[in-house]
N, C-alpha and C positions, 0 to 999 in steps of 0.2 A: 359481440363483445365479452371477452374474459375480464378484462381489467376488473381489478377489485380494491380500493382504497381502504386501509385501516389505520388507526390510530391507538396506540399504545400508551396508555398513562403510567410514568414511571414514579416510583416510590418518592415521597415529599423528603426532602433533606431539612426543610424547616416548616414550619407551620404557613400555612398559605402557598407555600410556593409549588408549582406543579411543573412538568417537563412531561412531554409527549415526543412518541417517537414514530413518524407516518412511512407506512410501508405499502408499497405500490406493487400487485401482483399479477402478472398477466399468465393465463394458465390457454395454452393452445390445444389444439384436438389432438394432434401427434405429439404422443407425451416421450415416445423415442429419442427426441433430441437431448432428455436429460434437463437440469436445473442449473441456472446461473443465478448467481448473488453479484449485485453490484451497489457500492454503497459510494458518497460522497464526503468527501472531507472529514474523515474521525480526529484530525486536528482541525478544527472548526474554522480557525481563519487562513484555511488553505482554499480560497474564493473560486482560484480556476476550477477545481472539482466541484463546484455548486454549481458555476457557468456548464462545463460540460454534460453532467448529467441531466440538468436542465434541459439542454437541450435535445439530450438522448432518450428522456421523457416525451417529451413532444412527437417526435417519431416514432415511438413505440406505440403510443397514443394513436395516432394514425394506423400504424400497422394493424393493432388489433383491430380496430375498425373494419380493415381490410379483411380481415380473416388471414393474416399472414405470419402470424406468431406460434412457433411449434414450442415442445415442451413448456418448462416454467421458467418464468424469467421474473424476480423478485429485485426492484431497486428501491433504494432509500435517499432521496433527493438532499437529506442533511442525516447523516449518521450521527450526530453530537450535537443534540439538543442543548445540553447542559453548557458545553465549551461555547457554545453560538450566545449565551446571554453574559458571558463573564467578559465583563468592561470595566478600565479603572480610567475615570474621566472619559476623556475620548478616545482610549486606545483598547482595541482587540486583543484578548488574551486568549487564543483558542487551542494551544498547544499543551499546555498541562492542567491537569484540575487541582484549581487553586485552593480549594478545601485539604488538598493534602495527599491526594488519590497521584500523583505524579502524570509522567508523559501519559496522554491518552491513549498511546501505541505501542504501550509496553507493558509486559507482566501480565498478557491476557493466560487464562486458566490453561492448563495443560490437561487438552480431553485424553489421550493416550494412558497417562497415570492416572485421572478420576478413572476411565472408563475399563482398565486393565482387570480387576476383579470380576467385574460381569461378563467377560469374553473368555480368559483362560481357557476356561473348559469346554467351548462350543467352536471354536475353530478346526477348520481342515483344510482338505487338499480342493475345494470347490471357491473359486475365487467370487463367484458371485454371490453364494453364500455367506463369506465372509465378510465380505463389502456390507450386507445388510444388516448379518450380527452386529457389527463394530457400530453403523450406524445408529441402529437401535440402541446401543448402551450409552454412545452418546446423546441421544436427546433424552434418555431416562434421566441420566447425571444430571443434564442441564434443567431439568424439570425438578428434580429433586434440590437443588441448589435455592438455600435458602438466602437470600440475598439482603444486605444490609445498606440501607441508603440509594439514591437514585443511578451513581456511575456502577456500585456493582448491577444494579438491576436492569441498566442499560446494556453493559456487557452482556448477562444474560439472554435478554432478547434478541442481541444481534448474533450471539453465536447459535442461539436455537434456530434462526432463518437461515443460516450460513453452514451449518455443520454437516449437511446433509447434499449439498452444491456440489454439482460436478467442475465447475469453474466458478470461481471466486475473484471478484475484480475491487481490490481496495483502492479509491481513485485520490490523490494526492496532489501537491505542488511540492516544490523545491524554495529555496531565497530567490537568485537568481540563476537562471537554468535552463540546459537543454529535456527534453522528454526523455525519460528513461524508466527503467524497470528493475524490479527486483524479485527473484523466483527461486525455486529449488530447484537444483541439477537433474532431480528425478523427471523434471518437466521441460526439458531441453532434449531434443529440438521441437516438441509437440507446440510448445506456445511460440514458436518463431511466427506463427502467422499473427499474433498480436503484437509481437514488438513490429512487424513488417507493417499491419494496419494504424499503428498508434504513428508510426513513424520514429521507433525510440532511437534515438543516439546512442544509448549505452544500456545494455541487458545484463544485470549481473545476478551470479547465481550465490545462493548459500542455502543449505538445508536446515541450518540453525546458527542465525547470526547472532544469538545469545541475548537478546531483549525481549523475546517473546511478544513479538510483533503480532498483529492482526492475521495477517498471510499465514505467518507460520504455523498461527494456532490452527488453522484449518489444513494446512497441508503438512506439518510436521508430523502431527500423531499416525499417519500410516505410513511413513518411515519409522518411525519408534515402532508401530505394529511388527512390521515386516523383520526388523531386527530382533526383535522380541521372542517371534514365533516364525524362525527360519525355513521350519519344515512345513508351514502352511504355505497358501498362494493369497498374497496381500497385497493387491496392485496400490499403486501411488493414486488413488482415482481423482483425488481431489486438486485442481490444477487452480493456485490460487499465486496471486501478483500484487505487487503494489505498484501503482501505476501513479509517476511523478508527472505532472503535465506542466512543465515549463517552471517558471518563477509568481512569487505571487504579486507582482505588479501585472501580468499578463492577464487581465479580466477583460475581457473582447469579447462582442455577440460573433464575431467572427471566428476567433480562433476558439470559442466554445463549438459552433458548427463544426468546425474543422475537426475536432475532437471526437465529438459526437459520431460524427461521420465515420472516423476510423473505427469507434468503438462498434459500430454497426455493419463495418464491411466486416470485421470480426466473428461478430453474431451471426450474419448471414452465411460465413464459408463454414461455423459450426452446424449448421442446419437450425438454430434459435429462430433464423428470420427467412420465409421462402418467398421466390419470385420477386426478388430486388437483385436488381444487376448493381454487383460491384464487384471489380477486381483488386486482387490483391497486390498493393505495389511491392517492389522490390525491397527486400531487408536494408536496412542502413549500418547495420554492426551485425558481428556477430556474439554471441554470449561467452561472459568472462568469470572465471571464479572473483567473487565480492573480495577477497585478500586481494587481487591486481590494483584495487582501488585506494589511494591512499588520500585518508582525512588529512587535507593539512591546517596544522594549527596554528595559533598565535603564540610566538614565545613570552608575550608579555603584555602589559596596557599601552594600548596608544590608538593613532586614526591611521586606518589602511590606507594606502597608495597602490591601488592593484596596478600592475605591469600586463595583466591577461583579461582575458573575458569567457565567458561558457560559450565552448565550440572551438578554441582556440588549440592548439597542438603545441606540446611543452616538450623539452628535454631535460631530461635528469640533468639538475644543478642550474638550471634556468631559473631566473627570479621571479617569481609570481606575483609579489607583494612589497611592499617596503612599509616598515611600523614604525609609524613617527613618534616619539616621545616627545609630546608636545610641551612635558613640562621641564624639558632640558634647559639648563642656561646659556646653551649655547645650540641654536636651531642649524647650523653647520654640520654638528656632529649628533644628530639627534634621530637617525634613520637605522632600523636593521631591515637588512635582506633575508627574506622569506623564498629558499630555495625549494623546488620539486625534488623529490626524492627518485621519482621514476619518469621513464617515458610516456606519453599519455594525452589523454584528450580531455581539455578542463569541462567537467560536469557542470560545475556550479561554484558560485562566489555567494556572496554574503550580502543582503541588504543593509547590513550593520556595520557602519567603516569606524565607531568606535568601539573598542573591543578590550576584552581582557583576556588574564593569561589561560592559556589554555581553548580559548575558543576557537571552533572550526570556522575557517575563513575561504574554505576552496576544497574539492574532491576533482583528485584528477585519478582518472582511470587508465590503466595501462594494460599490458598483455602478462607480466612476469609477477609472480606473486611472491608480494614483500614480506621479509622476514619479521616487519614491527608489527605486522597484520596477523592476531589469533587472539582466540577467546571472544571478547566483545566487539564485533565488527561494524555497530553502528556510531552515528555521530553523537548521540548523549545517553 
């Protein structure tokens, strides 16, 4: 058995308040498979991620006892102990750091910018040497980071665990949603096996979506280094993905087992697990540029009456929902049609049916790049 379970105590934010991070590390005899990092629910209220990784860990422990783990597999069953404890009365609020740190999956450190001074005179034409040099620099800047408070400390610990991984899977969910993926274009079609294994209905690509998300904190530095040193051989070695497992209400053992099976199929195909029979299903989608995905927003405040659901295909100009002004003195004239601006697949809708102006109410993934989609490409 190679599994090691460690607990990392985080800096206290107030006297007597202690959060900790649990890390499961599996180390196989055959290290040639490389390293994979998997974490659940950086947005702590996205419980389908917890369920899937719970079932994944159960399987990995059995496989480890059978000697079938290769390389190194690191799993965080809960990536955000701070967000797990954020309740207001009976409502769990795990997407944003309530003391003021913002969205838990935004504004992660730029490891390329921080590491650049340490590597600029050490890179050459040998790809393997360059990779080791850059990874060593990343580990050094993270080790030297003097964090303030539990949230910064948590980010330091997670990035330290993930920065030198060959594969990073950040497992989330959406509101009411189909399974989908966010990846860098440099990792397609390599990650078509992940897309197929988890039955992704939409796989969207952006090397920099503008928000500093965790997956891009792991993958984008390699793109930036390659651009900064075009004369050097710097491959995009960290294949990182944000994995969106349906919607928040979809918390069932059967779905968790299915999602874990998909992740195990992917890991087996990549050589992290040996002796496990699993065939890769046919992909359900091709990858598309993230700029083809329209984020439909509410034009005002009111109650939503949806005309579509996740999985529906819509046409440009089709009514997606109607916004009802419940304060209108005449209910017969209290509806505004909200229409799609593209042809595509409805990936997600909102659980919240009482919305404010600008609230994201749907994502519709098409095939043509939309002029309105540039710069910041995320929902919030």
